C-alpha positions as CSV (number, residue, x, y, z in Angstrom):
1,M,-0.2,-0.2,-0.4
2,Q,0.9,3.5,-0.8
3,A,2.1,5.6,2.5
4,V,-0.2,8.5,3.0
5,R,2.2,11.4,4.3
6,R,0.7,12.7,7.6
7,S,2.0,16.5,9.3
8,N,1.7,17.4,12.7
9,R,0.9,20.5,12.2
10,V,-2.1,22.4,13.6
11,L,-2.6,25.6,11.3
12,T,-4.0,24.2,8.1
13,L,-7.1,24.8,5.8
14,P,-8.7,21.4,6.6
15,N,-8.3,21.7,10.5
16,A,-9.9,25.3,10.4
17,L,-12.7,23.9,8.0
18,S,-12.8,21.5,10.9
19,F,-13.1,23.7,13.7
20,V,-15.9,25.7,11.9
21,R,-17.5,22.4,11.8
22,L,-17.2,21.8,15.2
23,A,-18.3,25.0,16.6
24,G,-21.9,24.6,15.1
25,V,-22.7,21.9,16.9
26,P,-24.0,23.6,20.2
27,V,-25.6,26.6,17.7
28,F,-27.8,23.7,16.1
29,L,-29.0,22.7,19.3
30,W,-29.7,25.7,20.1
31,L,-31.1,26.6,17.0
32,L,-33.5,23.2,17.5
33,L,-34.1,23.5,20.9
34,G,-34.7,27.2,22.0
35,P,-36.0,29.1,19.0
36,E,-37.0,26.2,17.2
37,A,-35.5,28.1,14.4
38,D,-35.9,24.9,12.0
39,W,-34.6,26.4,8.8
40,W,-31.7,28.1,10.2
41,A,-30.6,24.7,11.9
42,L,-31.0,23.3,8.2
43,G,-28.7,25.4,7.3
44,V,-26.5,24.7,10.3
45,L,-26.7,21.0,8.9
46,A,-26.2,21.9,5.0
47,L,-22.8,23.9,6.1
48,A,-21.5,20.5,8.3
49,G,-22.2,18.6,4.9
50,I,-20.4,21.0,2.9
51,T,-17.2,21.7,4.9
52,D,-17.3,18.0,5.6
53,W,-16.8,17.2,2.2
54,A,-14.4,20.7,1.7
55,D,-11.6,19.6,4.9
56,G,-11.5,16.1,2.7
57,F,-11.2,17.6,-0.8
58,A,-8.4,20.1,0.2
59,A,-6.6,17.4,2.4
60,R,-6.0,16.0,-0.6
61,M,-5.6,18.5,-2.9
62,L,-3.6,20.7,-1.1
63,D,-1.9,17.9,0.6
64,Q,-2.8,19.0,3.9
65,R,-3.7,15.9,5.8
66,S,-1.8,15.8,9.2
67,A,-2.7,13.2,12.5
68,L,-4.7,15.9,14.0
69,G,-7.3,15.8,10.9
70,E,-7.3,12.1,11.2
71,I,-9.4,13.1,15.0
72,L,-11.4,15.6,14.4
73,D,-13.2,14.8,11.1
74,P,-14.2,11.6,12.8
75,V,-14.9,13.4,16.1
76,A,-17.1,15.9,14.4
77,D,-19.2,13.5,12.3
78,R,-20.0,11.9,15.7
79,L,-20.9,14.8,17.6
80,Y,-23.3,16.3,15.2
81,I,-25.2,12.6,15.4
82,L,-25.3,12.5,18.6
83,A,-26.8,16.3,18.7
84,V,-29.0,15.5,16.2
85,V,-30.3,12.8,17.4
86,V,-30.7,13.8,21.0
87,G,-32.4,17.4,20.0
88,F,-34.7,15.3,17.6
89,A,-35.7,13.4,20.6
90,L,-36.4,16.2,22.8
91,R,-38.4,17.7,20.1
92,D,-40.0,14.1,19.3
93,L,-39.1,13.9,15.7
94,V,-37.7,10.7,16.4
95,P,-38.1,7.7,18.8
96,W,-35.6,7.4,21.8
97,W,-34.5,4.6,20.6
98,V,-32.5,6.0,18.3
99,A,-31.0,8.7,20.0
100,V,-29.9,5.2,22.3
101,L,-28.8,3.2,19.5
102,L,-26.3,5.7,17.3
103,P,-24.6,6.7,20.2
104,A,-24.6,3.3,22.0
105,R,-22.4,2.2,19.4
106,D,-19.6,4.9,19.5
107,L,-19.4,3.7,23.4
108,F,-19.1,0.0,22.3
109,L,-16.6,1.5,19.9
110,W,-14.7,3.5,22.6
111,G,-13.9,0.8,25.1
112,L,-12.1,-1.4,22.1
113,V,-9.9,1.8,22.4
114,P,-7.6,0.2,25.9
115,F,-6.8,-2.4,23.7
116,L,-5.5,-0.5,20.4
117,R,-3.8,1.4,22.8
118,R,-2.3,-1.8,24.5
119,R,-1.1,-2.6,20.9
120,G,0.6,0.5,20.3
121,Y,-2.3,1.7,17.7
122,S,-4.4,4.8,18.3
123,A,-7.2,4.2,16.0
124,L,-8.2,1.7,13.0
125,P,-8.6,4.0,9.4
126,V,-12.0,4.5,8.7
127,H,-13.3,2.4,5.8
128,F,-15.7,3.2,2.9
129,L,-18.9,1.6,4.8
130,G,-18.3,3.6,7.7
131,K,-18.6,7.1,5.6
132,A,-21.5,5.4,4.0
133,A,-23.1,5.2,7.0
134,T,-22.7,9.0,7.8
135,F,-23.7,9.5,4.6
136,N,-26.8,8.1,4.8
137,L,-27.6,9.4,8.4
138,L,-26.8,13.4,7.6
139,Y,-29.0,13.0,4.6
140,A,-31.8,11.7,7.0
141,F,-31.6,14.0,9.7
142,P,-32.6,16.8,7.7
143,L,-35.3,15.1,5.6
144,L,-36.8,14.1,9.3
145,L,-36.6,17.9,10.1
146,L,-38.2,18.9,6.6
147,G,-40.7,16.1,7.2
148,E,-42.5,17.6,10.3
149,G,-45.9,19.0,8.8
150,D,-49.0,17.6,7.2
151,S,-48.5,19.1,3.5
152,V,-47.6,16.2,0.9
153,G,-43.5,17.9,0.5
154,A,-43.7,17.2,4.1
155,T,-44.5,13.7,3.8
156,M,-42.2,12.9,1.0
157,A,-39.3,14.1,3.0
158,R,-40.6,12.5,5.9
159,V,-41.0,9.1,4.0
160,F,-37.3,9.4,2.3
161,G,-35.6,10.2,5.4
162,W,-37.1,7.5,7.3
163,A,-35.2,5.6,4.3
164,F,-32.2,6.7,4.6
165,A,-32.5,6.4,8.8
166,W,-33.1,3.1,8.8
167,W,-29.8,2.3,5.9
168,G,-28.1,4.8,8.1
169,I,-28.6,2.7,10.9
170,A,-28.0,-0.5,10.2
171,L,-24.3,0.5,8.0
172,Y,-23.4,2.5,10.9
173,W,-24.1,-0.7,12.9
174,W,-22.6,-2.9,10.1
175,A,-19.4,-0.5,10.3
176,G,-18.9,-0.6,14.1
177,L,-18.9,-4.5,14.2
178,L,-16.6,-4.2,11.5
179,Y,-14.5,-2.4,13.4
180,A,-14.4,-4.8,16.4
181,W,-13.5,-7.3,14.3
182,Q,-10.9,-5.6,13.0
183,V,-9.3,-5.1,16.5
184,R,-9.8,-8.7,17.2
185,K,-7.5,-10.0,14.8
186,L,-5.0,-7.1,15.8
187,L,-5.1,-9.0,19.4
188,A,-4.9,-12.1,18.1
189,A,-2.0,-11.5,15.7
190,P,1.5,-11.1,17.2
191,D,2.5,-7.7,18.5
192,P,4.6,-6.3,16.0
193,R,6.2,-4.3,18.9
194,T,8.2,-7.3,20.0
195,A,8.8,-9.2,17.2
196,R,12.3,-9.8,16.1
197,P,13.7,-9.9,12.5
198,D,15.0,-13.3,11.8
199,A,18.9,-13.5,11.9
């Protein structure tokens, strides 16, 4: 596999976009639960989606991949998912089991981190299935918010929103189980730090 260069820089365009995305989490929650300004909340979600794409694009095009960026990107994704499902559950837009099921998967994976660190790994690389799950969920949430109401457009948004949500939840947990399987394989393999080269 071709090695990807990662720097220890903090002040990069991709990292700045990730920080903007993170700053939007409390703004989104306030808009959703305070004044219930749903259109402004949708705007924050749209901005989060744009910056999510833009930071990855900038990292590749400008060769600004960094160790910090590899942490910020998935953390921002998970915080948005947590904020949205909790906020939606408080607004009765989704049942509480949805608000429990998605964070439960992340808690399950965080429980595996100490085992990874014991072998010298900081984290597992993000794979396509996890990205696909996040993509489905980040499409589902705005549609579910637009689905509030009795109009034909609201009904269509609600139907498509739940379709994306069901796929997203299933893929989110499937990706989590694959991560757990990767951890199991790493723990079953010999520790590379203690392996000695053949004479």
